[in-house]
C-alpha positions in Angstrom: 0.2 -0.1 0.0 3.1 2.2 -0.1 2.6 2.8 -3.6 -0.8 3.9 -3.3 0.1 6.6 -0.4 3.0 7.6 -2.9 0.7 8.5 -5.2 -1.7 10.1 -3.3 1.2 12.5 -2.3 2.1 13.0 -5.9 -1.4 14.0 -6.8 -1.0 17.0 -3.9 2.6 17.8 -5.3 1.2 17.7 -9.1 -1.7 20.3 -8.1 1.1 22.3 -6.4 3.4 22.4 -9.3 1.2 22.9 -12.1 -1.7 25.7 -11.1 -1.7 26.6 -14.7 -5.0 27.3 -16.6 -4.6 25.2 -19.8 -3.5 21.7 -19.6 -1.8 22.3 -23.1 -0.1 25.1 -21.2 0.7 22.4 -18.6 2.3 20.0 -21.2 4.4 23.0 -22.5 5.4 24.0 -18.9 6.6 20.7 -18.1 8.7 20.3 -21.4 10.4 23.5 -20.4 10.9 21.9 -16.9 12.7 19.1 -18.2 15.0 21.1 -20.5 16.1 23.2 -17.7 15.1 26.3 -19.2 13.2 27.3 -16.1 13.9 25.4 -13.4 14.9 22.1 -12.3 12.9 19.3 -10.1 14.6 16.8 -8.1 12.2 14.2 -8.9 11.4 13.2 -12.2 9.0 10.4 -11.1 7.1 13.2 -9.7 7.2 15.0 -13.2 6.3 12.1 -15.5 3.3 11.6 -12.6 2.0 14.9 -13.7 2.5 14.2 -17.2 0.2 11.3 -17.0 -2.5 13.6 -14.9 -2.1 16.0 -17.6 -3.1 13.3 -20.2 -6.0 12.1 -18.3 -7.4 15.4 -17.8 -7.3 16.2 -21.5 -8.1 12.8 -23.3 -10.8 11.7 -20.5 -11.0 8.4 -22.1 -7.5 7.4 -22.2 -7.1 5.8 -18.7 -9.9 3.3 -19.5 -8.2 2.4 -23.0 -5.1 1.5 -20.9 -7.0 -0.3 -18.7 -8.6 -2.4 -21.1 -5.4 -2.8 -23.1 -3.6 -4.4 -20.0 -6.3 -6.7 -19.4 -6.3 -8.1 -23.0 -2.2 -8.2 -23.1 -2.5 -10.4 -19.8 -5.1 -12.6 -21.3 -3.1 -12.8 -24.7 0.4 -13.1 -23.5 0.2 -14.0 -19.5 2.2 -10.8 -18.9 2.0 -7.6 -18.3 2.9 -4.7 -20.7 6.1 -2.4 -19.6 5.7 0.2 -22.2 2.3 2.1 -23.0 2.1 4.9 -26.1 -0.8 6.8 -27.6 -1.5 7.8 -31.2 -3.9 11.0 -31.6 -6.5 10.9 -34.5 -6.4 14.1 -36.1 -9.0 17.1 -37.3 -8.3 19.2 -40.3 -9.9 22.6 -39.4 -8.7 24.2 -42.7 -6.2 23.6 -45.3 -7.8 20.6 -47.4 -4.8 19.0 -49.6 -2.6 22.0 -49.2 0.5 19.4 -48.0 0.7 18.9 -51.9 1.6 22.8 -52.3 5.0 24.3 -51.9 4.7 26.9 -49.3 1.0 25.7 -48.4 -0.5 25.9 -45.3 -3.0 23.9 -43.0 -4.7 24.3 -39.4 -5.8 21.4 -37.3 -5.1 20.0 -34.4 -4.4 16.2 -32.8 -7.9 14.7 -31.7 -8.5 13.7 -27.8 -9.4 10.3 -29.4 -6.6 8.0 -29.4 -5.3 4.6 -30.6 -3.3 3.2 -27.5 -0.4 0.6 -27.7 1.0 -1.5 -24.7 4.3 -3.1 -25.4 6.1 -5.8 -23.4 9.4 -7.8 -24.2 9.4 -11.4 -25.2 12.2 -14.0 -25.5 10.9 -15.4 -28.8 12.7 -12.8 -31.1 9.3 -12.2 -32.8 6.9 -8.9 -33.1 3.5 -10.5 -32.0 0.9 -7.7 -32.6 -3.2 -7.6 -31.4 -5.7 -5.5 -32.6 -8.6 -5.2 -31.2 -10.2 -3.2 -33.5 -9.4 -5.5 -36.4 -10.1 -8.3 -34.2 -6.8 -9.8 -36.0 -3.2 -10.9 -34.7 0.0 -11.0 -36.5 3.4 -12.4 -35.9 6.8 -11.8 -37.7 10.3 -12.9 -37.0 12.5 -9.8 -36.0 15.3 -11.2 -37.7 13.2 -11.3 -40.9 12.5 -7.5 -40.5 16.3 -6.8 -40.2 17.1 -8.7 -43.3 15.1 -6.2 -45.7 16.8 -4.2 -47.7 13.9 -2.4 -49.6 10.2 -2.8 -48.9 7.6 -2.0 -51.4 4.0 -3.1 -52.1 5.2 -6.6 -53.8 7.2 -7.5 -50.5 4.3 -6.5 -48.2 2.0 -8.7 -50.1 4.4 -11.5 -49.8 4.9 -11.4 -46.1 1.1 -12.2 -46.0 0.3 -9.3 -43.4 -3.2 -8.1 -43.5 -3.5 -4.2 -45.0 -3.5 -2.9 -41.4 -0.2 -4.1 -40.7 1.1 -2.8 -43.4 1.4 0.6 -41.9 3.1 -0.9 -39.1 6.0 -2.9 -41.2 6.3 0.3 -43.2 7.0 2.3 -40.2 9.3 0.1 -38.6 11.3 -0.2 -42.1 11.6 3.4 -41.8 12.7 3.6 -38.0 15.3 1.0 -38.7 17.4 3.5 -40.7 17.9 5.3 -37.7 17.3 2.9 -35.0 18.2 -0.5 -34.1 15.7 -2.9 -33.3 17.0 -6.3 -31.5 14.5 -6.9 -28.9 11.3 -8.8 -29.8 8.2 -7.5 -28.4 4.4 -8.3 -27.9 1.7 -5.6 -28.2 -1.8 -4.9 -28.1 -3.7 -2.3 -29.6 -7.1 -0.4 -28.5 -8.7 2.3 -29.6 -11.6 4.7 -28.9 -11.3 6.5 -32.4 -14.5 6.6 -34.7 -14.3 4.0 -37.4 -13.8 4.6 -41.2 -11.2 7.3 -42.8 -11.0 10.8 -42.5 -9.6 11.1 -38.9 -5.9 9.8 -39.8 -6.5 6.5 -38.0 -3.6 5.5 -40.2 -1.1 8.2 -38.6 -2.3 7.4 -35.1 -1.8 3.9 -35.9 1.6 4.6 -36.9 2.8 7.1 -34.3 1.4 4.6 -31.3 3.0 1.8 -33.0 6.4 3.6 -33.5 6.7 5.4 -29.9 6.2 1.6 -28.4 8.5 0.0 -30.2 11.4 2.7 -29.8 10.7 2.7 -26.1 11.1 -1.1 -25.7 14.3 -1.0 -27.2 15.3 1.0 -24.8 15.1 4.8 -26.6 14.0 7.6 -24.9 12.1 10.7 -26.2 14.8 13.8 -26.2 12.5 16.2 -25.1 12.4 14.3 -21.6 16.0 14.2 -21.1 17.5 17.2 -19.7 20.3 18.3 -22.6 23.3 17.6 -20.6 22.4 14.0 -19.9 21.8 13.2 -23.6 25.4 12.1 -24.3 25.4 8.5 -24.4 21.8 7.8 -24.0 19.8 6.2 -26.8 17.2 9.2 -27.5 14.8 9.8 -30.8 12.8 12.7 -31.3 9.1 13.2 -32.5 9.9 14.7 -35.6 12.0 11.3 -36.5 8.7 9.3 -35.8 6.7 11.6 -37.8 9.1 11.1 -40.9 9.2 7.5 -40.3 5.5 7.2 -40.3 5.0 9.4 -43.5 7.6 7.7 -45.3 6.5 4.2 -44.6 2.9 5.1 -45.4 4.1 6.5 -48.9 5.6 3.0 -49.7 2.1 1.7 -50.6 -0.3 4.6 -50.3 -0.1 8.7 -51.1 0.0 11.3 -48.3 1.7 14.3 -47.5 2.8 15.3 -44.0 -0.7 17.0 -42.7 -1.8 13.5 -41.2 1.4 12.4 -39.1 2.3 16.1 -38.3 -1.1 16.8 -36.9 -1.3 13.6 -35.2 2.1 14.8 -33.3 1.4 18.1 -32.6 0.5 19.2 -29.2 -2.2 21.9 -29.7 -3.8 23.6 -32.5 -1.2 24.3 -35.1 -0.7 25.8 -38.4 1.9 23.7 -40.1 3.9 25.1 -43.6 4.8 23.0 -46.4 7.9 23.1 -48.5 10.6 21.4 -49.7 14.7 20.9 -49.6 15.8 19.8 -52.7 13.4 17.3 -54.2 11.9 16.2 -50.9 8.9 17.6 -49.3 9.1 19.0 -45.8 6.9 20.6 -43.2 7.3 22.7 -40.1 5.0 23.6 -37.1 5.0 27.1 -38.0 2.9 28.7 -35.2 0.1 27.5 -33.0 -3.6 29.1 -32.7 -5.7 29.4 -29.4 -9.0 27.4 -30.1 -10.6 28.4 -27.0 -11.2 32.0 -28.7 -13.7 29.8 -30.7 -15.1 27.5 -27.8 -15.3 30.5 -25.2 -17.6 32.3 -27.5 -19.7 29.2 -27.1 -19.2 27.2 -30.4 -18.3 23.4 -30.4 -16.7 21.5 -33.5 -17.9 18.0 -34.2 -16.5 15.5 -36.7 -19.2 13.1 -38.4 -18.9 10.1 -40.2 -21.2 6.8 -41.6 -19.5 4.2 -39.9 -20.7 1.5 -42.0 -19.2 3.2 -45.2 -16.0 2.3 -45.9 -13.5 4.0 -48.2 -9.8 4.9 -48.5 -7.7 7.2 -50.0 -6.3 5.1 -53.0 -9.8 4.7 -54.3 -10.6 8.2 -55.0 -8.2 9.3 -57.5 -6.1 11.2 -55.1 -3.0 10.7 -56.7 -4.7 11.5 -60.1 -5.9 14.7 -58.5 -2.5 15.9 -57.5 -1.1 15.0 -60.9 -3.6 17.3 -62.0 -2.7 20.3 -59.9 1.1 19.3 -60.7 0.5 19.9 -64.5 -1.4 23.0 -63.8 1.4 24.6 -61.7 4.1 23.4 -64.1 2.3 24.9 -67.0 1.9 28.5 -65.2 5.4 28.5 -64.1 6.5 28.2 -67.6 4.2 30.8 -68.5 6.2 33.1 -65.9 3.6 33.1 -63.4 3.4 32.1 -59.6 0.9 29.5 -57.9 -1.0 32.6 -56.6 -4.4 33.5 -56.9 -3.6 36.9 -59.0 -1.6 34.6 -61.6 -4.2 31.9 -61.9 -6.9 34.3 -62.8 -4.5 36.1 -65.3 -3.7 32.8 -67.1 -7.3 31.0 -66.5 -8.0 30.5 -70.0 -4.7 29.2 -71.5 -4.4 26.5 -68.6 -8.0 25.6 -69.3 -7.3 25.5 -72.8 -3.9 23.9 -73.0 -3.7 21.7 -70.1 -7.0 21.3 -69.1 -10.4 22.3 -66.9 -10.0 19.6 -64.4 -6.4 20.5 -64.0 -7.0 24.2 -63.3 -9.3 23.5 -61.0 -7.4 21.5 -59.0 -4.8 23.9 -58.7 -7.3 26.5 -58.1 -8.4 24.6 -54.9 -4.9 24.1 -53.6 -4.2 28.0 -53.9 -7.5 29.3 -52.7 -7.5 27.1 -50.0 -4.1 28.2 -48.7 -5.3 31.8 -49.1 -8.1 30.8 -46.6 -5.9 29.4 -44.3 -3.5 32.5 -44.0 -7.0 34.5 -43.7 -8.3 32.2 -41.0 -5.0 32.3 -39.0 -4.8 36.1 -39.3 -8.3 36.3 -37.5 -7.3 34.0 -34.6 -3.9 35.9 -34.2 -5.5 39.7 -34.2 -7.5 38.2 -31.1 -4.9 36.9 -29.3 -2.5 39.7 -30.1 -5.4 42.1 -28.4 -5.5 39.9 -25.4 -9.1 38.7 -26.2 -10.8 35.7 -24.4 -12.7 35.1 -27.4 -13.5 36.1 -31.1 -15.6 39.0 -31.6 -19.2 38.7 -33.9 -17.2 39.8 -37.0 -14.2 37.5 -36.8 -16.6 34.4 -36.1 -18.4 35.4 -39.2 -15.7 35.6 -41.4 -14.0 32.2 -40.2 -17.4 30.5 -40.5 -17.4 31.6 -44.2 -13.8 30.6 -44.7 -14.6 27.0 -43.6 -17.6 27.1 -45.8 -16.0 28.0 -48.3 -13.2 25.7 -48.0 -15.9 22.6 -47.9 -17.3 24.1 -51.3 -14.2 24.4 -53.2 -13.2 20.8 -52.1 -16.2 19.3 -53.3 -16.6 21.6 -56.5 -13.1 22.1 -57.5 -11.2 19.4 -56.4 -14.2 16.9 -56.4 -13.9 13.0 -55.9 -12.3 11.0 -58.9 -12.2 7.2 -59.2 -9.4 5.1 -60.1 -10.1 5.8 -64.0 -10.0 9.5 -63.4 -13.7 10.1 -64.0 -15.5 12.5 -61.7 -17.4 10.5 -59.1 -20.0 11.7 -56.5 -20.6 10.3 -53.1 -24.2 10.5 -52.7 -24.2 10.3 -49.0 -21.4 13.0 -48.3 -23.6 15.2 -50.4 -27.0 14.5 -48.6 -25.0 15.3 -45.3 -23.6 18.5 -46.8 -26.8 19.5 -47.8 -28.5 18.6 -44.8 -26.1 20.7 -42.9 -26.2 23.7 -45.0 -29.5 24.0 -44.9 -29.7 23.9 -40.9 -30.0 27.2 -39.0 -28.1 25.7 -36.1 -24.9 25.0 -38.3 -22.6 27.8 -38.6 -20.0 26.0 -40.9 -19.8 23.0 -42.6 -16.9 21.1 -44.8 -15.8 18.0 -46.2 -13.0 16.8 -43.8 -9.4 14.7 -44.7 -9.1 12.9 -48.0 -10.8 9.6 -47.4 -14.0 10.8 -49.1 -16.1 8.7 -47.0 -19.0 11.0 -45.3 -16.6 12.2 -42.9 -17.4 15.9 -42.6 -17.0 18.9 -40.0 -19.4 21.1 -38.6 -19.6 24.0 -36.0 -22.4 24.4 -33.8 -23.3 26.8 -30.7 -23.2 24.8 -27.6 -26.7 25.3 -26.5 -28.1 23.6 -29.6 -25.4 21.1 -30.2 -26.6 18.1 -28.9 -30.0 18.7 -30.3 -28.4 19.2 -33.8 -26.1 16.3 -34.0 -28.9 14.0 -32.9 -31.3 15.1 -35.5 -29.0 14.6 -38.6 -28.3 11.4 -37.1 -31.8 10.4 -36.9 -32.4 11.9 -40.0 -29.7 10.2 -42.0 -29.9 6.9 -40.1 -33.6 6.6 -40.4 -33.2 5.9 -44.1 -31.9 2.5 -43.4 -29.7 0.5 -45.5 -27.5 -0.1 -42.6 -26.7 3.8 -42.4 -24.5 4.6 -39.3 -24.0 8.1 -39.2 -22.1 8.9 -35.8 -20.7 12.6 -34.5 -17.9 12.8 -31.9 -17.1 16.5 -30.3 -13.9 17.2 -31.7 -11.7 18.2 -28.6 -8.2 18.9 -28.8 -5.7 16.3 -27.6 -2.3 16.3 -26.2 -0.7 14.6 -29.8 1.0 11.2 -30.2 3.8 10.3 -27.6 5.1 7.6 -25.5 3.0 7.4 -22.0 5.1 7.7 -19.1 5.7 4.2 -17.3 3.8 5.2 -14.4 0.9 5.1 -15.7 1.1 1.3 -15.3 2.1 1.7 -11.6 -1.3 4.1 -11.1 -3.4 1.3 -12.5 -1.7 -1.1 -10.1 -2.1 1.1 -7.5 -6.0 1.6 -8.4 -6.4 -1.9 -8.4 -5.0 -2.4 -5.0 -7.3 0.7 -3.8 -10.5 -1.3 -5.2 
């Protein structure tokens, strides 16, 4: 019972140390603390405890996920996990496909819903992974993985691995370029993410797996190692995880930096995309304070029909990117730049010489980037003036920008199938029209690249529950196996390893029970 008493004491210390209003600020405060930029604390165990408490405060479903995962792990492997990590879904607030535009921008945040990975060492030299969501288990010999010189879709098929495991194997392959993997491990994956695409469940899966796999090998996140103590320690950076997840997925599916970068952000962030030579890059350009919106009384929801699976590869995403690139290259040949003014100037010649579809694809990217920058400016102005919420004019402006973003996604980018023909998703259009026609919905837009029925709406908190229920009932009531569900999109703390003390806390709770 001493452990329980110690946890109670840590709880009191946590509340004394972390008297900060915003949980996201608390996490940043502890980053600074551990980096030695402000004060040093002699007991890093207390800091780890405080980090877990912050996570539980923000991502309220996390403790139950960890508890569920520990139970499954024990049942499957007759042992307890030693490492825990989490991968957050992400919300793309505005910036649809702008990661395909050099000097593009997007704004979004990590969703406070996770895929949790629980891992423990094994003596069998294998990687043994079970996914509760997939109701599936996969094993592979670590020696085989370490012999791989390359990994493409053909090689993936030869492994016999199901598609969900491809995300893990390709991420691991990329991690192997920087890290050694010699310790076999068992892993259980549990989650509270809504089903189907559009919320970057793949980025969450890759990130959760990567952090747990690295921690099992003895690597530590460099952010939580005091700089003067890093020499000689095995460390990794968050950017290395993001890079491995993105490049790994690119081995069999197209995606830019947005999904993995937002999944690993620690707050609402504005990303900037660019190039270094031929390689695409991203930076976390700045952050925005979404409480300026929520303090004004508004909530963000993401809705999806969970029975309508669809993926990026089936929607002609690559074709659309090629269309935009052809139009951009021709615009540059004409002496123009990828901006609104030059697109307007050369509009007709691009349509005549390259094509209408190409012009519209590039126009969507360029106009969307313009909307992102205007959106960002509204929030920063309010922050600069020290206000706690956006004013009515600013609210109206950002709602218009989000609505225009959704309209352009449908009209200018559109949905194309694998044979390059325009193709509607009737269910998505149905929901968008339903939301646009409702007086309680301030803004609505398509969400993500999977083109299922995933969409985002903003409603006032006073009518939020009634409005989302009304939409669910109206859509699902038409039968045919429909299953529209709305999830309130709260800001999470981003993908990362969960301190080991979370498992001790669970043991202590069980003792108390």
